[in-house]
NUTI-498087 format. One record per residue (C-alpha): residue number from 1; x, y, z; residue in three letters. Coordinates in steps of 0.02 Angstrom, whole numbers. Layout:
<pts>
PT pos      u      v      w code
PT NUM      X      Y      Z  ALA
...
</pts>
This chain:
<pts>
PT pos      u      v      w code
PT   1   7628   1930   5142  MET
PT   2   7601   1926   5329  SER
PT   3   7448   1931   5439  ASP
PT   4   7416   2025   5599  LEU
PT   5   7299   1928   5711  ILE
PT   6   7211   2027   5846  SER
PT   7   7071   2010   5971  THR
PT   8   7026   2193   5946  GLU
PT   9   6909   2236   5802  ALA
PT  10   6842   2395   5723  GLY
PT  11   7009   2484   5703  LEU
PT  12   7078   2565   5547  THR
PT  13   7252   2515   5492  VAL
PT  14   7323   2684   5545  ASP
PT  15   7250   2655   5718  GLN
PT  16   7327   2482   5725  VAL
PT  17   7499   2555   5684  VAL
PT  18   7481   2673   5832  ASP
PT  19   7389   2547   5941  PHE
PT  20   7537   2501   6048  LEU
PT  21   7574   2683   6083  GLY
PT  22   7405   2704   6165  ALA
PT  23   7390   2542   6264  HIS
PT  24   7486   2448   6396  GLU
PT  25   7575   2310   6304  TRP
PT  26   7711   2182   6333  TYR
PT  27   7810   2066   6223  ASP
PT  28   7945   1938   6251  ASN
PT  29   8083   2068   6238  SER
PT  30   8006   2179   6372  ARG
PT  31   7973   2035   6492  ILE
PT  32   8144   1959   6462  GLU
PT  33   8230   2126   6493  THR
PT  34   8131   2153   6653  GLN
PT  35   8173   1977   6712  ASP
PT  36   8358   1999   6674  GLY
PT  37   8383   2170   6752  CYS
PT  38   8249   2287   6820  LYS
PT  39   8364   2437   6795  ARG
PT  40   8388   2394   6611  LYS
PT  41   8199   2376   6592  GLY
PT  42   8177   2547   6673  PHE
PT  43   8298   2631   6554  TYR
PT  44   8217   2551   6402  GLN
PT  45   8033   2564   6449  GLN
PT  46   8020   2716   6565  VAL
PT  47   8181   2816   6562  GLY
PT  48   8255   2922   6704  PRO
PT  49   8181   3080   6626  THR
PT  50   8017   2999   6575  GLY
PT  51   8074   2961   6397  VAL
PT  52   8112   2777   6357  PRO
PT  53   8290   2757   6292  LEU
PT  54   8331   2659   6135  HIS
PT  55   8422   2496   6169  LYS
PT  56   8563   2478   6045  ARG
PT  57   8591   2307   5968  VAL
PT  58   8750   2231   5898  GLY
PT  59   8785   2168   5724  GLN
PT  60   8741   1991   5776  GLY
PT  61   8560   2048   5802  ALA
PT  62   8565   2139   5635  ASP
PT  63   8626   1980   5550  ALA
PT  64   8477   1890   5625  GLY
PT  65   8360   2022   5553  SER
PT  66   8438   1996   5381  VAL
PT  67   8404   1809   5391  LEU
PT  68   8226   1838   5454  HIS
PT  69   8189   1948   5304  ALA
PT  70   8260   1819   5183  ALA
PT  71   8163   1680   5269  HIS
PT  72   7997   1771   5253  GLU
PT  73   8029   1812   5070  ALA
PT  74   8081   1633   5030  TYR
PT  75   7920   1556   5095  TYR
PT  76   7807   1688   5020  THR
PT  77   7728   1610   4867  GLY
PT  78   7761   1431   4920  TRP
PT  79   7668   1310   4803  SER
PT  80   7634   1458   4685  VAL
PT  81   7808   1513   4634  LEU
PT  82   7948   1395   4588  SER
PT  83   8085   1364   4716  GLU
PT  84   8208   1450   4601  GLU
PT  85   8100   1607   4594  ARG
PT  86   8072   1607   4783  ARG
PT  87   8258   1587   4814  ARG
PT  88   8296   1728   4692  TYR
PT  89   8169   1841   4779  ASN
PT  90   8240   1800   4950  SER
PT  91   8416   1847   4896  PHE
PT  92   8353   2017   4837  GLY
PT  93   8269   2047   5006  VAL
PT  94   8424   1985   5098  LEU
PT  95   8537   2107   5006  GLU
PT  96   8418   2255   5026  ASP
PT  97   8398   2223   5213  THR
PT  98   8585   2199   5235  TYR
PT  99   8626   2365   5153  ARG
PT 100   8497   2452   5262  GLU
PT 101   8564   2380   5425  LEU
PT 102   8751   2372   5386  PHE
PT 103   8775   2546   5314  LYS
PT 104   8949   2559   5390  GLY
PT 105   8999   2382   5341  GLY
PT 106   9024   2229   5450  ALA
PT 107   9151   2230   5591  SER
PT 108   9169   2039   5586  ALA
PT 109   9196   1931   5432  ASN
PT 110   9053   1815   5482  ARG
PT 111   8934   1962   5457  HIS
PT 112   8996   2010   5284  SER
PT 113   8871   2010   5142  LEU
PT 114   8965   1869   5055  ARG
PT 115   8955   1756   5207  VAL
PT 116   8772   1799   5237  MET
PT 117   8732   1753   5056  ARG
PT 118   8826   1587   5074  ASP
PT 119   8737   1546   5237  ILE
PT 120   8567   1580   5162  TRP
PT 121   8604   1479   5005  ASP
PT 122   8659   1333   5114  ASP
PT 123   8496   1346   5212  TYR
PT 124   8391   1338   5054  CYS
PT 125   8490   1191   4987  ALA
PT 126   8484   1093   5150  LYS
PT 127   8297   1116   5176  CYS
PT 128   8246   1095   4993  LEU
PT 129   8200    911   5007  PHE
PT 130   8113    929   5176  GLU
PT 131   8004   1077   5131  ASP
PT 132   7867    981   5036  PRO
PT 133   7822    899   5202  PHE
PT 134   7810   1066   5295  TYR
PT 135   7681   1185   5224  ARG
PT 136   7705   1368   5272  PRO
PT 137   7524   1422   5301  VAL
PT 138   7590   1599   5323  ASP
PT 139   7776   1646   5314  PRO
PT 140   7762   1771   5458  GLU
PT 141   7619   1818   5573  VAL
PT 142   7598   1955   5703  GLY
PT 143   7490   1948   5859  PHE
PT 144   7405   2075   5970  ILE
PT 145   7312   1975   6101  ILE
PT 146   7217   2045   6249  ARG
PT 147   7252   1952   6411  ILE
PT 148   7106   1978   6530  ALA
PT 149   7030   1884   6678  PRO
PT 150   6933   1730   6631  ARG
PT 151   6776   1669   6716  HIS
PT 152   6819   1616   6893  GLY
PT 153   6996   1687   6883  GLU
PT 154   7061   1816   7006  ARG
PT 155   7039   1995   6950  SER
PT 156   7178   2097   6867  PHE
PT 157   7184   2241   6744  ASN
PT 158   7192   2175   6565  PRO
PT 159   7344   2208   6457  PHE
PT 160   7401   2170   6280  TRP
PT 161   7533   2046   6227  TYR
PT 162   7611   2058   6056  THR
PT 163   7743   1980   5945  GLY
PT 164   7789   1914   5774  ARG
PT 165   7806   1728   5747  ALA
PT 166   7910   1663   5603  ASP
PT 167   7765   1585   5514  GLY
PT 168   7627   1459   5543  ILE
PT 169   7679   1288   5482  TRP
PT 170   7580   1131   5445  GLU
PT 171   7654    957   5450  ARG
PT 172   7570    892   5294  VAL
PT 173   7566    707   5341  THR
PT 174   7501    737   5519  GLN
PT 175   7389    886   5476  ARG
PT 176   7441    979   5633  ASP
PT 177   7510   1156   5651  PHE
PT 178   7658   1242   5734  PHE
PT 179   7716   1421   5757  THR
PT 180   7888   1454   5682  GLY
PT 181   8035   1518   5782  GLU
PT 182   8191   1565   5682  LEU
PT 183   8351   1606   5776  LYS
PT 184   8529   1641   5722  SER
PT 185   8680   1603   5830  THR
PT 186   8868   1624   5824  SER
PT 187   8887   1467   5930  GLY
PT 188   8825   1289   5910  GLY
PT 189   8656   1267   5824  ALA
PT 190   8615   1106   5918  LYS
PT 191   8641   1191   6086  ARG
PT 192   8537   1342   6034  ARG
PT 193   8393   1235   5973  ILE
PT 194   8389   1143   6140  LYS
PT 195   8375   1310   6230  SER
PT 196   8219   1352   6130  LEU
PT 197   8125   1204   6203  LYS
PT 198   8100   1298   6367  PHE
PT 199   8115   1477   6304  HIS
PT 200   7969   1590   6348  ARG
PT 201   7953   1670   6176  GLN
PT 202   7901   1517   6073  PRO
PT 203   7790   1454   6214  VAL
PT 204   7706   1625   6219  GLY
PT 205   7677   1626   6032  TYR
PT 206   7590   1458   6041  VAL
PT 207   7487   1520   6188  ALA
PT 208   7435   1675   6089  MET
PT 209   7395   1572   5935  ALA
PT 210   7284   1457   6037  ARG
PT 211   7195   1607   6114  GLU
PT 212   7166   1685   5942  ALA
PT 213   7095   1520   5878  ILE
PT 214   6984   1508   6032  ARG
PT 215   6913   1680   5990  GLN
PT 216   6888   1638   5806  GLY
PT 217   7022   1760   5745  ARG
PT 218   7154   1654   5665  PHE
PT 219   7207   1580   5500  VAL
PT 220   7058   1517   5402  LYS
PT 221   7026   1332   5424  GLY
PT 222   7105   1315   5598  ILE
PT 223   6965   1307   5726  THR
PT 224   7031   1191   5863  ASP
PT 225   7155   1280   5979  PRO
PT 226   7247   1117   6012  MET
PT 227   7275   1093   5825  ALA
PT 228   7415   1218   5859  MET
PT 229   7531   1084   5926  GLN
PT 230   7687   1181   5971  GLY
PT 231   7844   1262   5901  THR
PT 232   7941   1231   5741  PHE
PT 233   8115   1289   5793  ALA
PT 234   8242   1339   5661  ILE
PT 235   8421   1387   5705  VAL
PT 236   8552   1450   5582  ILE
PT 237   8733   1468   5639  ALA
PT 238   8815   1627   5575  VAL
PT 239   8994   1570   5548  GLN
PT 240   9124   1596   5410  VAL
PT 241   9169   1416   5368  GLU
PT 242   9065   1294   5470  LYS
PT 243   8883   1274   5422  ARG
PT 244   8756   1220   5552  GLU
PT 245   8569   1222   5520  ILE
PT 246   8448   1135   5637  GLU
PT 247   8259   1119   5630  ARG
PT 248   8153   1029   5760  GLU
PT 249   7972   1020   5818  TYR
PT 250   7930   1045   6002  PHE
PT 251   7752    993   6048  PRO
PT 252   7679   1095   6191  LEU
PT 253   7545   1035   6310  THR
PT 254   7399   1143   6361  LEU
PT 255   7475   1150   6535  LYS
PT 256   7635   1229   6465  ARG
PT 257   7543   1371   6379  THR
PT 258   7424   1398   6525  GLU
PT 259   7573   1405   6644  ASP
PT 260   7653   1534   6528  TRP
PT 261   7494   1639   6537  ARG
PT 262   7488   1637   6728  ARG
PT 263   7674   1672   6742  GLN
PT 264   7658   1819   6623  THR
PT 265   7515   1892   6724  ILE
PT 266   7621   1881   6882  ARG
PT 267   7770   1963   6796  LYS
PT 268   7661   2105   6732  VAL
PT 269   7584   2131   6904  GLU
PT 270   7758   2141   6982  ASP
PT 271   7814   2269   6853  TRP
PT 272   7657   2371   6880  ARG
PT 273   7690   2375   7067  ALA
PT 274   7863   2447   7036  ARG
PT 275   7791   2577   6917  LEU
PT 276   7663   2630   7049  ARG
PT 277   7801   2646   7178  GLU
PT 278   7903   2750   7056  HIS
PT 279   7758   2868   7023  ARG
PT 280   7741   2898   7211  MET
PT 281   7928   2923   7235  ASP
PT 282   8017   2962   7070  PRO
PT 283   8182   3005   7156  ALA
PT 284   8200   2825   7217  SER
PT 285   8206   2746   7045  TRP
PT 286   8380   2672   7073  GLU
PT 287   8314   2578   7225  GLU
PT 288   8149   2526   7146  ILE
PT 289   8229   2464   6985  PHE
PT 290   8377   2370   7052  ASP
PT 291   8524   2304   6952  GLN
PT 292   8562   2124   6910  GLN
PT 293   8749   2143   6885  THR
PT 294   8772   1975   6797  GLU
PT 295   8681   2054   6650  GLU
PT 296   8806   2197   6632  CYS
PT 297   8926   2096   6523  THR
PT 298   8821   1945   6477  LYS
PT 299   8812   1984   6291  TYR
PT 300   8954   2108   6281  GLY
PT 301   8935   2274   6370  LEU
PT 302   8758   2324   6420  CYS
PT 303   8699   2471   6310  PRO
PT 304   8657   2568   6468  TYR
PT 305   8827   2538   6552  TRP
PT 306   8878   2721   6553  ASP
PT 307   8715   2774   6637  LEU
PT 308   8750   2655   6781  CYS
PT 309   8938   2692   6784  ASP
PT 310   8943   2882   6768  PHE
PT 311   8766   2925   6819  GLY
PT 312   8620   3004   6728  VAL
PT 313   8680   3171   6659  THR
PT 314   8628   3279   6513  ALA
PT 315   8778   3215   6414  ASP
PT 316   8748   3031   6450  SER
PT 317   8562   3046   6409  ILE
PT 318   8600   3136   6245  ASN
PT 319   8694   2982   6185  GLU
PT 320   8527   2893   6169  PHE
PT 321   8380   2915   6052  GLU
PT 322   8201   2896   6114  PRO
PT 323   8148   2715   6101  ASP
PT 324   8041   2689   5946  SER
PT 325   8038   2500   5938  TRP
PT 326   7876   2422   5880  ASN
PT 327   7875   2232   5898  PRO
PT 328   7761   2213   5746  LEU
PT 329   7844   2334   5627  LEU
PT 330   8019   2358   5695  GLY
PT 331   8086   2533   5722  SER
PT 332   7977   2677   5664  ARG
PT 333   8137   2749   5593  ALA
PT 334   8153   2599   5476  MET
PT 335   7980   2526   5441  PRO
PT 336   7986   2348   5379  GLN
PT 337   7816   2351   5296  HIS
PT 338   7700   2467   5201  THR
PT 339   7520   2454   5257  ILE
PT 340   7376   2492   5140  THR
PT 341   7223   2582   5209  ASP
PT 342   7076   2468   5247  GLU
PT 343   6960   2430   5391  THR
PT 344   7029   2312   5522  PHE
PT 345   6911   2172   5568  THR
PT 346   7031   2043   5636  GLY
PT 347   7165   2016   5505  THR
PT 348   7277   2143   5421  ILE
PT 349   7387   2102   5272  HIS
PT 350   7559   2181   5285  LEU
PT 351   7653   2184   5120  THR
PT 352   7841   2202   5115  ARG
</pts>
């Protein structure tokens, strides 16, 4: 079971599902794409014909989604179900998610179902003796947080920031809390976990959690924003033979999360300025949303390569589907949760 924490009340669940379609929102993926390449952000979030274009992902990202699903299932029922039952449940979810995402099979052996099962079993075995000290308050939690001017702060139009953290964790002996951040990598786990210390996504999730606590809309029993100490980073290496699993806590100061908030506001304001310029002069979109060519081959070939290489034509546009990504639910074409109808007053329970 997962919770959706929001600073907006009085909505039905159906309205929450469509909430992001009716409001200006940002998440780490949008901001990161805009930072990396404005042209890529334009294709994904605006589109040269006014229709946002779906950003294809590789099988490495799909493998990460498989492990995320297993991770959530494994920690659902912690302290209620036996570890054996939770592990059994997580393998069922892992296999179901794998078959949904890898319909055509894996192109690399490290993404085969057998290897993914072995990796997950190794994770459960490695963490078995540590887990009694780390209580998963919630195995996965979603946020929709309104970022608006505070008293004495310069004026700007509010916007919404959203995301899904990989759980809220309590260190039992210290009685402090951390937002979870699970990542998979095909490289070294130690190197990846170091990169998370300064990554905007986990810092943003802690910032949003502290804001939700400040507004009294968070997990029951957590009332002090600074009780949310930082990030619990988890990295699993997706490799055929070698097994690398790293977990580490990163405390975050109030200054770090406040800096993140101010930086995010500046990034949104910059993006808005480009959108305004585009509305006034739509034909100049290639100038307004400039390329950052280092991004073209950073993680393989950019999904929008052909649009930049051969130009925007009817044929090149038809290769894409309209973007339907929802950061809380995944793609509308493949919903990850079923939501029961109830009145939304701050927390929604999403059941897999």
